[in-house]
TORMI-903405 format. One record per residue: y, z, x negated of N, C-alpha, C in turn. Coordinates in steps of 0.2 Angstrom, whole numbers, plus 5000, padded with zeros to 4 digits. Each point is the difference from the previous one (the first is absolute). Layout:
YZXYZXYZX;...
//
This chain:
483250824802500250004994500450074999;499950034994500250074999500750014997;500250055001500750024998500050034993;500449984996500050034993500650055000;499850064997500550055000500150024992;500749994998500250024993500550055000;499950054996500550054999500749984999;500450025004500749984999500249935003;499549975003500249945004499750005007;500449975004499750005007499649945001;499749995006499549945001500149985007;499949935001500149975006499449955001;499849985006499549955001499450034997;499649954996499450034997500049994992;500350064998500150004992500649984997;500549995004500749984997500450054997;500250004994500450054997500749995001;500350055003500850005000500350024994;500249964996500350014993500750015000;500350004994500750015000500449945002;500650015003500449945003500049944995;500150004994500049954996499449965000;499450034999499449975000499849975007;500250035005499949985007500449935001;500650004997500449945001499749944996;499750024994499749954996499449975003;499650045004499549975003500249965006;500550025004500349955005500249944997;500350004994500349934997499449964998;499450034998499449964998499749975006;499950055005499749975006500449955004;500650025000500549955004500049934996;500050004993500149944997499349965001;499550035000499349975001500049965007;500350045005500049985007500549945000;500650004997500549945000499749944997;499650014995499649944997499549985004;499650045003499449985004500149975006;500650025004500149975007500149935000;500549974996500249935000499449964997;499750024995499549964996499450005005;499850065003499450005004500149965006;500550015004500149965006500149924999;500449984994500149934999499349974998;499750034995499449964998499450005005;500050065004499550005005500149945005;500649995002500149955005500049934997;500349994994500149934997499449984996;499650044997499549984996499350025003;499950055003499450025003499949995007;500549975004500049975006500050055006;500250064999500050065005500649985004;499950015007500649995004500650044998;500649975000500650034997500150075003;500050015007500150065003499650054997;499349995000499550044997500150024993;500249954996500250014993500550044999;500650005004500650044999499850075002;499650015006499950075002499550034995;499549974998499550034995500450014993;500449964998500450014994500450065001;500450015005500450065002499550064999;499450005004499650065000499850024993;499749954996499850014994500550034995;500649975001500650024995500250075002;500150015007500250075002499550064999;499449984999499550054999500150034993;500349964995500150034993500550065000;500649995002500450075000499850055005;499649985005499850055005499550054997;499749974995499550054996500350064998;500750004998500350064998500150055005;500049995006500150055006499550005004;499649955002499450005005499549964997;499650024995499549964996499449985005;499850055004499549985004500149945005;500650005003500249955005500249944996;500250004994500249954995499449964999;499450034998499449974998499749975006;500050035006499849975006500449935002;500650014999500449945001499849944995;499950024994499949954995499349965002;499550045001499349985002500049965006;500450025005500149965006500349934999;500550004996500349934998499549964996;499650034996499549964996499549975005;499850045005499549975005500349945004;500650015002500449955004500149944995;500150004994500149944996499349974999;499550044999499349974999499849965006;500250035006499849965006500449945002;500650004997500549955002500049944995;499650014995499949944995499649945004;500349945000499749945003499449984996;499649965004499449984996500149964994;500649965000500149964995500550034994;500050075000500550034996499749994993;500550004995499850004993499850074997;500150055004499850074998499350014998;499950044995499350024999499950065005;499649985005500050055006499750074998;500250055003500450015006500750034999;500449984995500650034998500449954996;500749995001500449964996500250044994;500249964995500150034993500650055001;500649985003500550055001499850075003;499549995006499850055003499550054996;499649964995499650044995500450044996;500649974997500450044995500450065004;500249995006500350055004499550065001;499449985002499550055001499950044993;499949974995499950034993500650054999;500649975001500650044999500050075004;499849995006499950055005499550064997;499549974998499550054998500250044993;500449964996500350034994500550055002;500449995005500550055002499750065003;499449995004499750065002499750044995;499749974995499850044994500550044996;500649975000500650034997500350065004;499950005006500450055004499550055004;499449985000499550045004499450034995;499650045003499550034996499449954999;499550024996499549964999499549985006;500050055004499649995006500349945005;500750015001500349945003499949944997;500150004993500049944996499349965001;499450054999499449975001499849975007;500350045005499849985007500449935001;500649994998500449945001499749944996;499850014994499649954996499449985004;499650055002499349995003500149965006;500450025005500149975006500249934999;500549994996500349934999499549954997;499650034995499549964997499449985005;499850045005499549995005500349965005;500650005002500349965005500049934999;500049974994500049934999499449975002;499450024998499449975002499850025008;500350055002499950025008500449945004;500649994998500449955003499649935000;499749994994499649934999499550005005;499650055001499450005005500349995007;500650035002500249995006500449945002;500149954995500449945000499749965006;500449985005499849965005499849934999;500349984994499949934998499349994996;499650054999499449994998499950004992;500550034997500050014992499550064999;499850004994499550054998500450044994;499650064998500350044995500049964993;499549964999500049964994500649954999;500349985006500649954999500650044997;500050065001500650044996499850044995;499449994997499750044995500550014994;500349954998500550014994500550065001;500449995006500550055001499750075002;499450005003499750065001499850044994;499949964995499850034993500750024996;500549955001500650004996500450065002;500150015007500450055002499850074998;499350025001499850074998500150014992;499949944996500150014993500750014998;500449965003500850004998500350075002;499850015006500350075003499850064996;499349994998499750064996500450014994;500249944996500350004994500750035001;500449985005500650025002500050085001;499550025004500050075002499850044994;499649984995499850034994500650014996;500449954999500650004996500550055003;500150005006500550045003499850074999;499350025001499850075000500050024993;499949964995500150024993500750024998;500549955002500750024999500250065004;499850015006500150065004499850064996;499450004998499750064997500350014993;500249954996500450014994500750035002;500349995005500750035002499850075002;499550015003499950075002499850054994;499649974996499950044993500650014997;500549954999500650014997500450065003;500049995007500450055003499750074999;499350015001499750064999500150034993;500049964995500150024993500850034999;500449965003500750025000500150065003;499750015006500150075004499750054996;499449994997499750054996500450024994;500349954996500450024994500650045002;500349985006500650035003499850085002;499450005003499850075002499950054994;499649974995499950044994500650024996;500549955000500750024997500350055003;500149995007500350065004499750064999;499350005000499650065000500150044993;500049954995500150034993500750034999;500549975003500750024999500150075004;499750005006500150065005499650064996;499449984997499750064997500450024994;500349954996500450034994500650045002;500349985006500650045002499750075003;499550005003499750065003499850054994;499749974995499850044994500650024996;500549965000500750024996500350065004;500049995007500350065004499650064999;499350005000499650064999500150034993;500149954995500150034993500650044999;500549975003500750045000499950065004;499750005006499950065003499650064996;499549974997499650054995500450034995;500449954997500450034994500650045002;500349995006500550045003499750075001;499450005003499650065002499950044994;499749974995499850034994500650044996;500649965000500550024996500450065004;500249985007500450055004499550065001;499449995002499650055002499950054994;499949984994500050044995500650054999;500649965000500650044999500150055006;499949985006500150055006499550055000;499449994997499550055000500250054995;500249984994500350054995500550045003;500549975003500650045003499750055005;499549985005499850055005499650054996;499649994995499650054997500550054997;500549984996500450044997500450045005;500249975005500450045005499650055004;499449995002499650055003499750054995;500049994994499750054995500650044997;500649985001500550044997500050075001;499950025006500050085001499450034996;499549974998499550034997500149994992;500449954998500149994993500650044997;500550015005500650034998500050075002;500150054996500050075002500750015003;500050055005500650035003500549945002;499649955004500449945003500550035005;500649985000500550015005499749975007;500150045006499849975006500349945002;500649994998500449945002499749944996;499850014994499749954995499349985003;499750065002499349985003500049965006;500550015004500149965006500249934999;500449994994500249944998499449964998;499650034996499349974997499649985006;500050045005499649995006500249935004;500750005000500349945003499949944996;500050014993499849944996499349985001;499550045001499349995001499949965007;500450035005500049975006500249925000;500650004997500349934999499549954996;499750034995499549954996499449985005;499850055004499449985005500349955005;500650015002500249955005500149934997;500350004994500149944996499349964999;499550044998499349974999499749975007;500150045005499849975007500349945002;500750004999500449945001499849944996;499950014993499849954996499349975002;499550045002499449985002500049955006;500550025004500149965006500349934998;500550004996500249944997499549964997;499650034996499549964996499549975005;499950045005499549975005500249945003;500649995001500349935002499949954995;500150014994499849954995499349985000;499550055001499349995000499749985006;500450005006499749995006499749945001;500349944998499749945001499449984995;499950054996499449994995499550065001;500050035005499650065001499349994999;499849955003499249985000499849994992;500549964997499849994993500050064996;500450055001500050064997499450045001;499750005006499450045001499449964998;500049944998499449964998499950004993;499449994997499950014993500549954996;500250024994500449964996499649944997;500249945001499649944998499950004992;499449974998499850004993499649944999;499650004995499749944998499449985005;499850055004499549985005500449965006;500650005000500449965005500149934998;499849984994500249934998499649955004;499450015002499749955004500349985006;500350055004500449995006500649964998;500350024994500749974998499849924999;499549994996499849934999499849965006;499750035005499849975006500649985004;500550045000500749995003500349944997;500049994993500349954997499649935001;499350015000499649945002500249975007;500150055005500249985006500649965001;500450014995500749974999499949934996;499449984999499949944996500050004993;499950064997500050014993499350014997;499849954996499350014997500050054994;499750065001500050054995499350024998;500050014993499450024997500150064996;499550055001500150074997499550014995;500250024994499550024995500150074998;499550045002500050074999499450024996;500050034994499550024997499650075003;499450014998499750065002500350064998;500349994994500350064997500650035004;500449955003500550025005499850035006;499449985003499750035006499850074998;499850014994499750074998500550044997;500649984999500550044996500350055006;500250064997500450045004500749994999;500349955004500749985000500450055004;500550034997500450055003500349965007;500250045005500249985006500749964999;500450034996500749974999499949934996;499650004996499849934996499749955005;499550025004499749965005500549975005;500550055002500549985005500549944996;500150024994500549954997499649934999;499450004998499649944999500049965007;499950045005499949975007500749975002;500650034998500649975002500249944996;499850004993500149954996499749935003;499350015002499749955002500349975007;500250055004500349995006500649965000;500550024995500649964999499949934997;499550004995499949944997499749955005;499550025004499849955005500549985005;500550055002500549985004500549954997;500150014993500449954997499749934999;499450004999499649935000500149975007;499950045005500049975007500749975001;500550044998500749975001500249944996;499850004993500349954996499549954998;499450015001499549954998499450005005;500149995006499550005005499449954999;499450035001499449964999499850004992;500450034996499850004993499450044998;499549984996499450044999500250064996;499850055001500250074997499450044998;500050034994499550044997500250074999;499750055002500150074999499550024995;500250034995499550034995500150074999;499550055000500150074998499450024996;500250034994499550024995500350064996;499550044997500250064997500049984992;500550024997500150004993500250064997;499550044997500250074997500150045006;500650035000500250055005500549975005;500049935000500549965004499749965005;500349995006499849955005500449944999;499749944998500349945000500049965006;500649985003500049965006500449944999;499849945002500349945000500049965006;500549975002500049965006500349934998;499649955000500249934997499949955005;500649965002499949955004500249934997;499749955003500149934997500649985004;500249934998500649975003499849995008;500550005004499949995007499749925001;499649995004499749935001500549965004;500650035003500549965003500650044999;500649965000500750045000500050065005;500250064998500150055004500649995005;499950015006500550005005500350075000;500750015002500350065000499750045006;499750064998499650045005500450065002;500650024995500350075002500649995004;500150055005500550005004500650044998;500649995002500550044997499950085001;499750025006499950075001499550034996;499649964997499450034996500250014993;499950064997500250014993499450024996;499949974994499550014996500150054995;499450034997500150064995499849974994;499649954999499949964994499850044994;500249974994499850024994500350074998;500650015003500350074998499650055003;499850005006499550055003499450004996;499749954998499450004996500150044993;500549984997500150044994500150075001;500450025005500150075002499350045001;499649965003499350045002499650014993;500049944996499750014994500350054995;500650015000500450054996499850075002;499950015007499950065002499350034998;499549954999499450034998499949994992;500549984997500050004992499749944998;500049945003499749944998500549954998;499749944999500549944998499849945004;500549965001500049945004500249944996;499749955001500249934997500049955006;500549965001500049955005500349944997;499949945002500349944998499649945002;500449944999499749935002499549984995;499449985002499549974996500249944997;499749984994500249944997499749945004;499450015003499749945003500250005008;500550045001500250005007499850075004;500350025005499850065003500450064997;499750065002500350064998499550064998;500250044996499550064998500350065000;499750055003500250075000499450044997;500250044995499550044996500250074999;499650055002500250074999499550044996;500250044996499650054997500150075002;499550035004500250065003499550064997;500350054997499650054997499650045006;499350014998499650045005499850074997;500250014994499850074998499549994994;499550045000499550004994499649935000;499849984994499649944999499450005005;500049945004499450005005499449974997;
//
């Protein structure tokens, strides 16, 4: 049986996932509860109803019950113990037993519970192997029965066990997969939100660095230029004044150098982004794919005129950021809501809208205290910087709408 390896989880036995302490405790309670019910019922009924010798009934009852919690730490040994107990019970049944040979009803239910626990805690290979071996074991024991019974004598139970255990395994695997999908979607949404916020913070830091550089560098450059050219522009300049202008020019150069070093700290964490191309409309597919990985169904409608238009870089960047922030807001506040992105040209403007329906389920709080959003204020600022207009609001039928008109120059 094979070991299952999941990122972020250890493994033990053949495919057992070592999960968080709370979930681990929950599984111990489930397995322990089943064992506490199985032991007295199995032992008592096996001895009193099915005629198995009391000592054998107690020992096999203990073995079958103990195998259930043992699955959590030693699944291979637990399965071997369970199957051994099944064989002993089958061989211990007296000729006059009321049992449908070769297993008692409590033993059958305990074996089904064992297979279900294996499917819940181990990988599919271990589950398939456990189910197959236990299904084959019953007719094999029938053939080896020293009292001369045949496989046909226990045909009902030999059909009933594989069918019931297969139903239990199927149900457990469906629930298990559903929980995994929910966890993956939650992780993806959290990763997207963190990534979006980190990107927004980095971009804001870079924007501040650019503005500081543009403003301060311009002023310092003017000072340096005037100081160094003073001796050429002013006739009969006093040597002491010329030396003073030289010191001013030297100070301006030093200030520029120190300012660049300071700004490099602000840009350091986003250096790769600064060297990469500025995102634009051609980056929307990747943005949509990222949202879809977070569980958001997104439809994009983009006319041929948009693809053919010469959209200025600043406008394309603003459109990209609007879509990025809108999708991020939908992921935060309406997870799973169907979302439509539309881009078209009208005259000399690029019209962009992001519309989402109501969330299919109530939104769970996704934001952490340490995460800060830039929201609608940042969107309005971006649109204002390119001379456009922005409309936002709740739709009458539910959901939210973001619509922007961004000028792109001459009529396309």
